[in-house]
C-alpha positions in Angstrom: 0.1 -0.1 0.0 1.2 3.3 -0.8 1.0 6.5 1.2 -2.1 7.8 -0.6 -4.0 4.4 -0.1 -3.2 4.6 3.8 -4.3 8.0 4.3 -7.6 7.1 1.9 -8.0 4.0 4.5 -7.7 6.2 7.6 -10.2 9.1 6.1 -12.8 6.5 5.2 -12.6 5.0 8.7 -12.7 8.2 10.6 -15.7 9.3 8.4 -17.6 6.1 8.5 -17.3 5.9 12.3 -18.7 9.7 12.5 -21.9 8.4 10.5 -22.2 5.7 12.6 -22.0 7.0 15.8 -23.5 10.5 15.1 -22.4 13.5 16.4 -25.3 14.3 18.6 -26.4 17.3 16.7 -29.8 17.9 15.1 -31.1 20.5 12.9 -34.8 20.5 13.9 -37.5 19.1 16.0 -41.1 19.6 16.4 -43.0 18.3 19.2 -46.7 19.1 20.6 -47.3 19.2 24.3 -50.3 20.0 26.3 -50.3 23.3 28.2 -53.0 24.3 30.5 -53.3 27.3 32.7 -56.3 28.7 34.3 -56.7 32.0 35.7 -58.1 32.3 39.3 -59.7 34.7 41.8 -57.1 36.3 44.2 -58.8 34.2 46.8 -57.5 30.8 45.1 -54.6 32.0 43.0 -50.9 30.4 43.4 -50.5 33.7 45.6 -53.4 33.8 47.5 -54.7 37.3 48.6 -57.6 37.7 50.8 -59.3 39.4 53.8 -57.5 38.1 57.2 -61.0 37.3 58.7 -59.9 39.1 62.1 -62.9 41.5 62.1 -61.9 43.8 59.5 -63.0 42.2 56.5 -65.6 44.8 55.6 -62.7 47.0 54.5 -61.7 44.5 52.0 -63.4 44.2 48.7 -63.3 41.9 45.9 -64.1 43.4 42.3 -63.8 41.0 39.5 -62.1 38.5 42.0 -59.6 40.9 42.6 -58.7 42.0 46.4 -59.2 45.7 47.2 -59.0 47.9 50.3 -61.9 50.6 50.7 -62.3 52.9 53.5 -64.6 55.6 52.1 -68.1 56.6 51.9 -68.6 54.4 48.9 -68.0 51.4 51.4 -69.7 52.2 54.4 -69.5 49.7 57.3 -72.7 48.0 58.6 -72.5 50.5 61.7 -72.4 53.2 58.9 -68.8 54.4 59.4 -67.5 55.9 55.9 -63.7 57.0 56.3 -61.3 57.7 59.3 -61.2 60.4 62.0 -59.7 63.9 61.1 -56.8 64.6 63.2 -55.9 61.0 64.4 -54.1 57.9 63.7 -56.2 55.0 62.7 -54.9 51.5 62.8 -56.8 48.9 61.2 -55.1 45.3 62.2 -55.0 42.3 60.4 -56.7 43.7 57.4 -55.7 41.2 54.5 -53.3 38.2 54.3 -51.0 36.8 51.3 -50.4 33.1 51.3 -48.0 31.1 49.2 -50.0 28.2 47.8 -47.4 27.8 45.3 -44.7 24.6 45.1 -41.5 26.7 46.4 -40.5 29.2 48.8 -40.9 32.8 47.7 -40.1 36.3 48.4 -43.6 38.7 48.7 -43.3 42.2 48.6 -46.2 44.9 48.5 -45.2 48.5 46.8 -45.5 50.9 47.7 -45.7 50.8 51.4 -47.0 54.2 51.7 -48.9 56.7 50.5 -49.3 60.5 51.1 -51.8 63.2 49.9 -51.3 67.1 51.2 -53.3 69.8 50.7 -54.4 73.4 52.5 -52.0 72.3 55.0 -53.3 69.0 55.5 -51.7 65.6 55.4 -53.1 62.2 55.1 -50.7 59.3 55.1 -51.5 55.6 54.5 -49.0 53.0 55.5 -49.4 48.9 54.7 -47.5 47.3 57.4 -46.6 43.2 57.1 -46.9 41.5 60.1 -43.3 39.5 60.5 -40.9 41.3 57.6 -40.3 44.5 56.3 -40.4 45.4 53.3 -39.5 41.9 52.0 -41.5 38.5 53.5 -40.3 35.1 53.0 -43.1 32.5 52.5 -42.6 28.9 52.4 -45.2 26.8 51.2 -48.6 27.1 52.8 -47.2 30.2 54.8 -49.3 33.3 55.3 -48.5 37.1 55.9 -50.9 39.5 57.2 -50.9 42.8 56.3 -52.3 45.9 58.8 -53.0 49.4 57.7 -52.3 52.6 59.4 -53.8 55.9 58.7 -52.6 59.6 59.8 -54.7 62.7 59.1 -53.1 65.7 60.5 -53.3 68.2 61.4 -57.2 68.2 60.2 -57.3 65.7 57.2 -59.4 68.1 55.5 -61.3 66.3 52.6 -58.2 64.7 51.5 -58.5 61.2 49.9 -56.2 58.5 48.3 -56.9 56.4 45.7 -54.1 54.5 44.3 -52.7 51.1 43.5 -50.4 48.6 45.4 -48.6 45.9 43.5 -47.9 42.4 44.9 -44.6 40.6 43.9 -43.7 36.9 44.7 -40.6 35.8 43.3 -39.2 32.3 43.9 -36.0 32.5 46.2 -33.6 30.3 44.5 
């Protein structure tokens, strides 16, 4: 055998081996898989948000399955209350809760935690206060965090009103 024949034989063996064993690469794949997703009310979602059930449920509303807080004349209490006192600090303890109904530990954050309105020398401040952590709360599977509200109206509060939105974020810790 001459040199060319030896090199050709080695090349043919190498190329044949690559064809037999393959390279592991592929050009394309198309595969159909089932996907099922359902939207649930806040009270039954993976990140559950609901009234805490501690006597202050009248201040928690549900509109379209979404939790809301309403301490205004548009949501009077059964006893006729229609807002907070002027020149006072009002604490509404155990107002709503957030529960991890997912499959892994999460960090929960409610933002913003404070709202401020001013006018004619009066100030209205609303604070959302978590029970155990501030501002971030870590919840294991099935764990719940309860939130309270602190409202401060000074020097008189006037006709101030806050109408805003809180955002609840849950993110896996790992």
